[in-house]
C-alpha positions as CSV (number, residue, x, y, z in Angstrom):
1,M,83.7,17.7,140.2
2,I,82.9,16.1,137.3
3,L,79.5,13.2,137.1
4,D,79.5,11.2,134.5
5,S,75.9,10.4,133.0
6,L,74.7,7.2,135.0
7,T,76.0,9.6,138.1
8,T,73.4,12.3,137.4
9,A,70.4,9.8,136.6
10,A,71.4,8.3,140.6
11,L,71.7,12.2,141.3
12,A,68.5,13.3,139.8
13,A,66.7,10.1,141.7
14,E,68.1,10.7,145.0
15,L,66.8,14.5,144.8
16,A,63.4,13.4,143.7
17,A,63.4,11.2,146.8
18,D,63.9,14.3,149.5
19,H,62.8,17.3,147.7
20,V,59.8,16.7,144.6
21,G,56.3,18.6,146.6
22,Q,58.8,21.2,148.4
23,H,59.8,24.7,147.4
24,I,62.8,27.1,146.2
25,R,63.0,29.2,149.1
26,R,65.4,31.1,147.9
27,A,68.0,32.1,145.0
28,H,70.5,33.8,144.3
29,A,72.8,34.1,141.5
30,D,75.9,36.2,140.3
31,E,78.4,35.5,137.6
32,A,80.2,32.9,139.6
33,G,77.0,30.5,140.3
34,L,73.6,29.9,141.0
35,D,72.6,28.7,144.5
36,M,69.1,27.8,145.7
37,L,67.8,26.9,149.0
38,L,65.4,23.5,148.5
39,G,63.1,22.8,151.2
40,A,59.6,22.7,152.9
41,D,58.2,25.9,154.1
42,G,59.6,25.6,158.1
43,A,61.8,22.9,158.3
44,R,65.2,24.3,158.6
45,D,67.0,20.9,159.4
46,S,65.6,19.5,156.3
47,A,66.8,22.3,153.6
48,T,69.1,21.7,151.2
49,L,71.0,24.7,149.6
50,L,71.7,23.6,146.3
51,Q,75.3,25.2,145.0
52,L,75.8,25.5,141.0
53,R,79.2,27.5,139.4
54,F,79.9,28.1,136.5
55,G,82.4,28.2,133.8
56,P,84.7,25.7,132.3
57,H,86.2,24.7,136.2
58,G,82.2,24.9,137.1
59,S,80.9,22.2,139.6
60,L,77.6,21.3,141.7
61,K,77.6,20.8,145.4
62,L,75.5,20.2,148.3
63,A,75.3,22.0,151.5
64,P,73.1,21.9,154.9
65,G,70.3,24.6,154.4
66,G,71.4,28.2,156.0
67,Q,71.5,31.8,154.9
68,I,72.0,32.5,151.2
69,H,72.1,36.3,149.9
70,A,69.3,38.6,149.4
71,G,68.5,42.0,147.8
72,V,71.2,42.5,144.5
73,G,71.4,38.6,142.5
74,R,67.9,37.3,144.0
75,T,66.2,35.7,140.7
76,R,62.5,35.9,141.2
77,Y,61.7,33.5,138.5
78,L,62.6,30.6,140.5
79,E,62.0,31.8,144.9
80,G,58.9,30.2,145.7
81,S,58.5,28.1,142.9
82,R,57.0,24.2,143.8
83,I,59.7,21.6,142.7
84,D,56.7,18.6,140.8
85,S,59.6,16.7,139.6
86,I,63.4,15.7,139.4
87,A,64.7,13.6,136.4
88,A,67.8,13.2,134.3
89,V,68.3,13.5,130.7
90,T,68.2,9.8,129.8
91,G,72.2,9.8,128.3
92,D,73.3,13.2,129.6
93,R,74.6,15.1,132.4
94,V,71.6,17.7,132.8
95,L,69.2,17.6,135.9
96,Q,65.9,18.4,135.0
97,L,63.9,20.2,137.9
98,Q,59.9,20.9,136.7
99,L,58.4,23.8,138.9
100,S,55.0,25.6,138.9
101,R,54.3,29.1,140.6
102,I,51.1,30.7,140.8
103,D,51.5,34.1,138.9
104,A,49.6,37.3,139.4
105,A,46.3,36.1,137.3
106,S,46.0,33.1,140.4
107,Q,47.1,30.9,137.6
108,R,50.1,28.0,137.8
109,T,52.7,28.1,135.4
110,H,54.6,25.8,134.4
111,G,58.5,25.7,133.5
112,L,61.6,23.5,133.0
113,L,64.8,24.5,134.8
114,H,67.7,22.5,132.9
115,I,70.7,22.2,135.2
116,V,73.2,21.1,132.9
117,L,76.5,19.6,134.1
118,I,78.6,19.2,130.8
119,P,81.9,20.9,130.5
120,P,83.0,23.2,130.1
121,Y,78.8,24.4,129.9
122,F,78.3,24.5,133.6
123,R,75.0,26.7,133.3
124,A,71.4,26.7,134.1
125,V,68.7,27.4,131.9
126,L,64.7,28.0,132.6
127,V,61.8,27.4,129.8
128,S,58.2,28.1,130.1
129,Q,56.5,24.6,128.9
130,L,53.7,26.4,127.7
131,H,55.6,28.0,124.9
132,G,58.7,26.6,125.1
133,R,60.5,29.9,125.2
134,I,63.7,31.1,127.8
135,L,62.0,32.8,130.8
136,G,65.8,32.8,132.5
137,V,69.5,32.2,132.0
138,W,72.3,31.9,134.5
139,A,75.7,30.9,133.1
140,A,78.9,32.5,133.3
141,G,79.8,35.8,131.4
142,T,82.7,34.3,129.1
143,D,80.1,31.6,128.6
144,R,79.7,32.8,124.6
145,H,77.5,29.7,123.8
146,A,74.6,30.1,126.3
147,P,71.3,30.8,125.0
148,T,69.8,34.0,124.4
149,H,66.4,35.1,126.7
150,G,63.5,34.8,125.0
151,T,64.3,32.6,122.5
152,P,63.3,29.3,121.9
153,Y,65.4,26.5,123.8
154,V,67.8,24.0,122.1
155,P,68.8,21.3,124.8
156,P,72.9,20.5,124.2
157,A,73.8,19.2,121.0
158,S,73.8,14.8,121.5
159,P,73.9,12.7,118.9
160,A,70.6,10.5,118.4
161,D,72.0,7.6,117.4
162,R,73.7,6.6,120.3
163,L,72.4,3.6,121.7
164,L,71.2,2.8,125.2
165,P,71.8,-0.4,127.4
166,G,69.4,-2.1,128.2
167,L,66.8,-1.0,125.2
168,D,68.6,-1.1,122.2
169,D,69.5,-4.4,120.0
170,I,72.9,-6.0,120.7
171,G,73.3,-7.0,117.4
172,V,73.1,-3.3,116.2
173,F,75.1,-2.1,119.0
174,V,78.1,-5.0,117.3
175,S,77.3,-3.9,113.7
176,R,78.3,0.3,114.6
177,L,80.9,-0.4,116.9
178,L,83.3,-3.0,114.0
179,L,82.4,0.3,111.7
180,Q,84.5,2.8,114.0
181,Q,88.4,3.5,113.7
182,G,90.5,4.0,116.5
183,P,90.8,2.6,120.0
184,V,88.6,0.8,121.3
185,E,87.6,3.5,124.3
186,Q,87.5,6.0,121.8
187,A,84.5,3.3,120.3
188,L,82.6,2.8,122.4
189,R,81.9,6.9,123.2
190,L,80.8,7.1,119.6
191,T,78.2,4.5,119.6
192,I,76.9,4.0,123.5
193,S,75.0,7.4,124.6
194,G,76.9,8.9,128.0
195,V,79.7,7.6,128.0
196,D,82.9,9.2,128.7
197,R,85.9,7.7,129.2
198,H,86.1,6.7,132.2
199,L,82.7,4.2,131.9
200,A,84.1,3.1,128.7
201,T,87.6,2.1,130.6
202,C,84.7,0.4,132.9
203,I,83.4,-1.5,130.5
204,C,86.2,-2.5,128.6
205,T,87.7,-3.7,132.4
206,A,84.8,-5.8,133.4
207,A,85.2,-7.2,129.1
208,G,88.7,-7.6,129.6
209,I,89.9,-6.0,126.6
210,D,92.1,-3.3,126.4
211,P,90.5,0.3,125.7
212,D,93.8,1.2,123.6
213,S,93.0,-1.7,121.5
214,P,92.4,-1.1,117.9
215,T,88.4,-1.6,117.4
216,A,88.9,-3.0,114.0
217,G,90.9,-6.0,115.1
218,I,88.4,-7.1,117.6
219,P,86.1,-10.0,116.5
220,P,82.0,-10.0,116.8
221,E,82.1,-12.0,120.2
222,D,84.4,-9.7,122.0
223,A,81.6,-6.3,120.9
224,R,79.2,-8.5,122.8
225,V,81.0,-9.1,125.5
226,L,81.2,-5.2,125.5
227,W,77.5,-4.6,125.3
228,T,76.7,-7.4,128.2
229,S,79.1,-5.6,130.5
230,A,78.0,-1.9,129.6
231,E,74.4,-3.3,130.6
232,A,75.3,-4.6,133.8
233,L,77.3,-0.9,134.4
234,W,73.8,1.0,133.2
235,A,71.9,-1.5,135.6
236,L,73.4,0.5,138.4
237,R,70.7,3.0,140.1
238,G,73.0,4.2,143.3
239,G,74.2,1.9,146.0
240,P,78.1,3.1,147.1
241,V,79.9,6.4,145.0
242,C,83.3,7.2,144.5
243,R,84.8,10.2,145.1
244,W,88.6,10.9,143.7
245,T,90.6,13.7,142.3
246,R,92.5,12.9,138.8
247,G,93.0,16.2,137.2
248,R,89.4,17.2,138.9
249,S,87.5,16.2,141.5
250,R,84.9,13.3,140.3
251,V,81.9,11.4,141.6
252,S,80.4,8.3,139.7
253,V,78.2,5.2,141.2
254,A,81.2,3.3,138.7
255,A,84.1,2.8,140.9
256,P,87.4,3.7,138.8
257,E,90.8,1.5,137.9
258,G,94.0,1.6,139.4
259,S,93.2,4.3,142.1
260,E,91.9,2.0,144.8
261,A,94.3,3.6,147.5
262,T,92.7,7.3,146.7
263,V,89.0,6.8,146.2
264,T,86.6,7.7,149.0
265,R,83.4,5.8,149.1
266,Y,79.4,7.2,150.3
267,P,76.5,5.9,150.7
268,S,74.6,8.2,148.0
269,V,75.8,10.7,145.3
270,C,74.1,13.5,147.5
271,A,76.9,12.3,150.8
272,A,79.7,13.0,147.8
273,L,78.4,16.6,147.3
274,R,78.3,17.4,150.7
275,A,81.6,16.2,151.3
276,D,82.8,18.2,148.2
277,A,81.2,21.2,150.0
278,A,82.6,20.7,153.1
279,V,86.2,22.3,153.9
280,S,88.5,21.2,151.1
281,A,92.1,19.5,151.7
282,D,93.4,22.8,149.8
283,E,92.1,25.4,152.5
284,A,93.7,22.8,155.2
285,Q,97.2,23.0,153.0
286,P,97.4,26.2,151.2
287,G,100.3,25.4,149.3
288,A,98.5,21.7,147.9
289,K,96.2,24.4,145.8
290,G,99.2,26.3,144.3
291,Q,100.7,22.4,143.7
292,R,97.2,21.2,142.2
293,V,97.1,24.0,139.5
294,R,100.4,23.5,138.7
295,L,99.8,19.7,137.8
296,A,96.1,20.3,136.3
297,R,97.8,23.3,133.9
298,G,100.5,20.2,133.5
299,L,98.7,17.6,132.7
300,R,96.3,19.6,129.8
301,I,99.7,20.6,128.3
302,L,100.6,16.8,128.0
303,Q,97.4,15.7,127.0
304,C,97.2,18.6,124.0
305,R,100.6,17.1,123.6
306,A,99.4,13.6,123.1
307,A,96.5,14.7,121.0
308,G,98.7,16.3,119.0
309,L,101.2,13.7,118.4
310,Q,98.6,11.0,118.1
311,A,96.9,13.2,114.7
312,D,100.5,13.3,113.2
313,L,101.3,9.6,114.0
314,D,97.7,8.6,112.5
315,E,98.7,10.8,109.7
316,V,101.5,8.9,108.5
317,A,99.1,5.8,107.1
318,T,98.6,8.4,104.3
319,A,102.3,7.6,103.5
320,A,101.2,5.2,100.9
321,T,98.5,7.3,99.2
322,L,100.9,10.1,98.9
323,E,103.5,8.7,97.4
324,R,101.0,6.4,95.2
325,T,99.6,9.5,93.4
326,G,103.5,11.2,93.6
327,N,104.2,8.7,90.9
328,S,101.4,8.6,89.0
329,L,101.4,12.4,88.4
330,M,105.3,11.9,87.8
331,A,104.2,9.2,85.0
332,A,101.4,11.1,83.6
333,A,102.8,14.0,83.1
334,A,102.4,14.6,79.7
335,T,98.4,14.0,79.9
336,I,97.2,16.8,82.5
337,Q,97.6,20.7,81.6
338,P,99.1,23.0,84.9
339,G,95.9,23.4,86.8
340,G,94.1,20.8,85.2
341,S,92.3,17.8,86.6
342,G,91.5,14.3,85.2
343,R,91.8,10.7,86.1
344,I,94.9,8.9,85.9
345,P,96.4,5.6,85.6
346,D,97.5,4.2,89.1
347,A,101.3,3.8,88.3
348,H,101.9,0.7,90.9
349,D,99.1,-1.2,90.0
350,A,100.7,-3.6,87.2
351,A,97.4,-4.4,86.0
352,G,97.0,-1.0,84.5
353,T,93.2,-0.8,85.8
354,V,92.9,1.2,88.8
355,M,92.5,4.9,88.2
356,I,93.3,8.2,90.7
357,D,91.2,11.2,90.3
358,V,93.6,14.3,90.5
359,Q,93.1,17.9,90.7
360,L,96.0,20.2,90.6
361,A,96.2,23.7,91.8
362,P,95.5,26.8,89.8
363,G,98.7,27.3,87.9
364,E,100.3,24.0,89.2
365,T,102.0,21.6,87.0
366,P,101.5,17.8,87.4
367,V,105.0,17.3,88.3
368,Q,106.0,20.3,90.9
369,Q,102.4,18.1,92.4
370,G,103.9,15.0,92.5
371,A,107.3,16.1,93.6
372,R,105.1,18.1,96.3
373,L,103.3,14.3,97.1
374,L,106.5,12.3,97.4
375,R,108.2,15.1,99.8
376,R,105.3,14.5,102.0
377,G,105.0,11.3,102.5
378,A,108.9,10.8,102.9
379,K,108.5,13.1,105.7
380,M,105.5,10.6,106.8
381,R,107.8,7.5,106.5
382,R,110.3,9.5,108.9
383,R,108.0,10.2,111.7
384,A,107.0,6.4,111.6
385,D,110.0,5.9,113.6
386,L,110.2,9.1,115.1
387,L,106.7,9.9,116.7
388,P,106.0,6.3,118.7
389,P,109.0,6.6,121.6
390,K,107.0,10.7,121.4
391,L,104.1,9.2,121.9
392,H,104.8,6.7,124.9
393,R,107.5,8.9,126.4
394,V,104.1,11.9,126.7
395,H,102.0,9.1,127.5
396,E,103.7,8.2,130.8
397,L,104.3,11.7,132.0
398,I,100.6,12.0,131.8
399,F,100.5,8.8,134.2
400,E,103.1,10.1,136.4
401,T,101.1,13.2,136.5
402,E,97.6,11.7,137.7
403,R,99.7,9.7,140.0
404,L,101.2,12.7,141.8
405,L,97.6,14.2,141.6
406,D,96.0,11.4,143.1
407,R,99.2,11.7,145.7
408,L,98.1,15.2,146.6
409,G,94.7,14.7,147.3
410,G,95.5,12.2,149.8
411,A,98.7,13.6,151.6
412,G,98.7,17.1,151.4
413,N,101.2,19.3,150.3
414,L,103.9,17.2,147.9
415,P,107.7,18.3,148.3
416,E,108.5,21.1,146.4
417,D,111.7,19.0,144.6
418,A,109.5,16.5,143.9
419,M,107.2,19.0,141.9
420,E,110.2,20.5,140.4
421,R,111.5,17.4,138.9
422,W,108.4,16.5,137.4
423,E,107.9,19.8,136.2
424,R,111.7,19.6,134.5
425,R,110.6,16.3,133.2
426,V,107.2,17.8,131.7
427,E,110.0,20.4,130.1
428,L,107.6,23.5,132.3
429,R,110.8,24.2,134.2
430,Q,113.1,26.9,132.3
431,S,116.6,27.3,132.6
432,P,118.6,29.2,134.8
433,S,119.0,32.3,132.4
434,R,115.2,32.3,131.3
435,E,113.9,31.9,134.9
436,A,116.0,35.2,135.9
437,E,114.4,37.0,133.2
438,T,111.0,35.4,133.7
439,D,111.4,36.6,137.2
440,R,112.4,40.3,136.2
441,K,108.7,40.5,133.5
442,Q,106.7,38.6,136.7
443,T,108.3,42.1,138.4
444,D,107.1,44.0,135.9
445,D,103.4,42.2,135.6
446,R,102.8,43.0,139.4
447,Q,103.9,46.2,138.6
448,G,100.3,46.6,137.2
449,A,99.7,44.5,134.1
450,R,98.0,41.3,134.5
451,P,97.0,40.0,131.2
452,R,94.1,38.6,130.2
453,R,95.6,34.2,129.9
454,Y,94.4,31.5,127.6
455,I,95.7,28.4,126.2
456,T,95.2,26.8,122.7
457,S,94.0,23.0,122.5
458,T,97.6,22.2,121.8
459,G,98.9,23.7,125.0
460,W,100.4,27.0,124.0
461,S,99.9,30.2,126.5
462,V,98.7,33.1,125.0
463,W,98.2,36.5,126.6
464,A,96.0,39.6,125.4
465,G,96.7,43.0,127.0
466,R,93.3,45.0,128.7
467,S,94.3,48.4,127.8
468,N,97.1,50.7,126.1
469,H,99.2,50.9,128.8
470,E,99.2,46.9,129.5
471,N,99.4,46.5,125.9
472,D,103.1,48.3,126.0
473,I,104.3,46.1,128.8
474,V,102.4,42.6,127.4
475,T,104.6,43.3,123.9
476,H,107.8,45.1,125.3
477,R,108.2,43.5,128.9
478,L,106.7,40.0,129.2
479,A,107.2,38.9,125.5
480,A,110.0,37.2,124.6
481,Q,111.9,37.7,121.3
482,N,111.0,34.4,119.8
483,D,107.5,34.7,120.9
484,V,104.6,35.4,118.5
485,W,103.2,38.8,118.2
486,F,99.6,38.9,116.8
487,H,97.1,42.5,116.2
488,A,94.2,42.9,114.5
489,H,95.2,44.6,111.2
490,G,92.9,48.2,110.8
491,Y,91.4,47.8,113.8
492,A,92.2,49.1,117.3
493,G,92.4,46.6,120.0
494,S,95.0,44.0,122.6
495,H,98.1,43.3,121.7
496,V,98.2,39.3,121.8
497,I,101.1,37.1,122.5
498,L,101.6,33.5,121.8
499,R,104.3,32.2,124.4
500,R,106.9,29.4,123.7
501,E,107.8,28.8,127.2
502,G,110.9,27.6,126.1
503,R,109.8,25.3,123.3
504,H,112.0,24.6,120.3
505,E,109.4,23.8,117.8
506,E,107.2,26.0,115.8
507,P,103.4,26.6,116.4
508,S,101.7,24.5,114.5
509,N,99.3,26.3,112.1
510,R,96.0,25.4,114.1
511,T,97.6,27.3,117.0
512,L,98.4,30.2,115.1
513,E,94.6,30.4,114.4
514,E,93.6,30.0,117.8
515,A,96.0,32.7,119.0
516,A,95.3,35.0,116.2
517,G,91.2,34.8,117.0
518,V,91.8,36.1,120.4
519,A,93.3,38.8,118.7
520,A,90.4,39.7,116.6
521,Y,88.1,38.7,119.5
522,W,89.7,41.8,122.0
523,S,89.2,44.2,119.0
524,K,86.8,46.9,117.0
525,G,86.4,44.2,114.9
526,R,84.8,41.8,117.1
527,T,81.4,41.6,115.1
528,A,82.9,40.7,111.8
529,N,82.9,37.5,110.2
530,K,86.2,37.2,109.6
531,V,89.5,39.7,110.6
532,P,92.9,40.6,109.1
533,V,95.6,39.8,112.1
534,V,98.9,40.7,111.4
535,Y,101.7,38.5,113.5
536,T,105.4,38.7,113.7
537,L,108.2,37.4,116.2
538,A,108.0,39.6,119.6
539,K,111.6,41.0,118.8
540,Y,110.7,42.7,115.4
541,V,108.1,44.8,116.8
542,S,109.6,48.2,118.3
543,K,107.5,50.9,119.9
544,P,108.6,54.8,118.5
545,R,110.5,57.3,120.5
546,G,107.7,59.1,122.3
547,G,104.7,57.0,120.8
548,A,101.4,56.9,122.7
549,P,100.6,54.1,124.7
550,G,99.7,51.2,122.7
551,L,101.6,52.1,119.5
552,A,103.8,49.2,118.0
553,V,105.6,49.6,114.7
554,M,106.5,46.1,113.3
555,K,108.6,44.5,110.4
556,R,108.5,40.8,108.7
557,E,104.6,40.7,109.5
558,K,102.4,38.1,107.6
559,T,98.6,38.1,107.7
560,I,96.1,35.5,108.4
561,M,92.1,35.8,108.3
562,V,90.7,34.2,111.6
563,R,86.9,34.3,112.9
564,P,87.3,36.4,116.3
565,A,87.1,33.5,119.1
566,L,88.2,33.2,122.5
567,L,90.2,30.2,124.0
568,A,90.0,28.1,127.3
569,E,91.5,30.6,129.9
570,E,94.5,29.4,131.5
571,E,94.5,28.7,135.3
572,Q,96.4,30.6,137.5
573,E,97.9,30.4,141.0
């Protein structure tokens, strides 16, 4: 469940109207989430169970008051506290509950419970209002960014220079917006506090402006219309609330565009959250849950592909600069020593007044660097023709995937042949021979190996063994020949594979570094600042006859220095 900043503010107002002055009657927390029973003493009918689920796929739900876990997991910091106020952080997705309770010395103490609803950091933090230090932290065990008990509390980073509709000046907004690069939707998210993609699209739609149009091309008059539309949206304080599913379930006071058939409306945010806590369509249709996982995973992969293609397309704009610098280096080769630096005339400037600053790599001649820049510029020129149709195709697949998710939310299971056609178009479905190989490997997986599974920012799957026995299975049974194999050099640790899954292209440097970071994290070198990680293709990794579990011999390996770090966990069916 995802809430935007406006909806979080509306939720805070609704909860305040119902529960300020009441108590947290019971609280329970574990690695999955935090449950709090809110209500007046003795008033069973009006009690509300607030359920916060942690992690990248966290959620906030409300349910009628009932039984709650006791014993292990009880949070005595929270139980019995009186709720003095409930508010939302302005322009952010954070609920703040001001709590007070009587301590052992019969003195009333005050604390502030921050409920953070910012993916992927759904968590709760209790802070003392007396000294500002953290009294309690409830978060997922894999949340490495969670704050530490006893330290001063630092709120989630939110740029202070972003503007608030209704409070800030329209002239300031116009001047800042027109300085942004990229599409209007992105510029709005960088300029207005608390704006996500959904709210930015709503603002653009109300203003009659294409959210994908370049910001540099809009006139100041249209920028003023955007600000006026944002002010009208920020004036919403409640009323009908929409709930829909697009990848993940979302609730907002701003209705989505283009999905009217699949939107469910509720009188309040609390009503929508209570409906989400009821029996879901996934439970009523068991097969729908697996289809939703497949579609959501495919959507993430497509979005990563689109981001990568867009980054490559943005880089095409540097072709002219690369060619200009390369030609200038060729023309001024006699004036700069190998590995040197200096200012040279721009060979493309007929007047000869424009100068270019250059810095050669150690031992590199001007001709070598000039030739390298010219080759890269030519590559960028070729990309200008190849990338736009590829990016357009990926955007079409993203739209199709979102439509399938909408259909799944409203009609139960989808026909399996429709799912198979979609997977082939997204290139998730393998060839028959490869599927047979995968089935064999999955049989081995069921025999005892369940490796940790992650997904890179570019959509590649990364698997890491949990033990020496599982390392053998990951490396010698589950890995395809051309998967990339990683291991921390000089440290005991997991065998990690970067799975191609039928891809023909080579992984980017960023993808390799992210997979290597996982190998460094799951090794004895986890606490080091940087760890050397060796990598090679899985077909070049072998196990000596009679070797101990987890022992591997490699060849044609390369080494990369990375910081130990985990990635987002990959959803599994």
